[in-house]
N, C-alpha and C positions, 0 to 999 in steps of 0.2 A: 632859191635856198642853198646854191652856196658855191664856191670860184667852180667845183670839179663838176657839175648840174649843167647841160647845155637848156638851153630856156624852156624847147619842148618838153624836156623830163620836168619842170617847174612845174610846166604847166598843169601837164600830168596828173602831176602830187598834189597841184596844189585842189583840182579838180575833185582828188578820190575824197581829201578831208574834208572838205563841199559840203558830200555828199553821205559823210559820214555825221552819226546821228551824233549830241552832244556828246550822250553817257558813252561813245564812243572811244568819242575825241577824248577824254578823260584818262579810259581806257589803257588809249593809245599813249599818253603822257606819263603815266601813274607807272609804264612799263618801263617806258622811256626813261624817267627816274630811278626806279630800279639797277637798269645796267643803267647806269649812270656810278649808282654810287657802288658797284658789285665792280667794279673796272676802278673808283677808286680804289678799292678795299682788295681787295689786286694790286696793285699798285706800293699802297702799304705793306702787303705782306713778304713783297719782292727785298723791298727800303729794309722792312724792319722781321726778320723770318724770327729772329725769340720772340715777338708781339703775343701774347693771347688771342684768339679769338675776339674776345672784351677789348684787352688794347687798340688792334685794331678797331671796329668797331666807334672807336675815340678816338685817333688820330681823326673818323675820317669823316665825326662830325664835329674835326677842331677845321678839318679843308672846308667842309660847307657854312658852319656860324661861323661868325665878325669875332676875331682874335679878345675882343674884353667882356664879351656874352658865353663865349665856351667857357671862362674863368670863373667868369662868375657860375654859370652852372656846375661846372666839375673840376673843384678846387683840387680837389683828389689825384685828377690826371694832371697839370703841368710840368710834369714829366714824359708827356706824351707825346712825340713828336711825328706828322705827318711826313 
């Protein structure tokens, strides 16, 4: 799973994931995605303490989307920087 994970630990992690139901794996994936978005938001807040929460949200979206899609979907946010 990662270079800091031993082979034994990786086997245990894989076995735990295999025993989970599809809905449990989906819930885990959604939790990880939410945690990732929150970590991105914290980074934006540190870099841009002047941003409102809406600007933080837009900066996170800008990180996650390809640039042309972001500009097309949020032309009003062209000056928002991650």
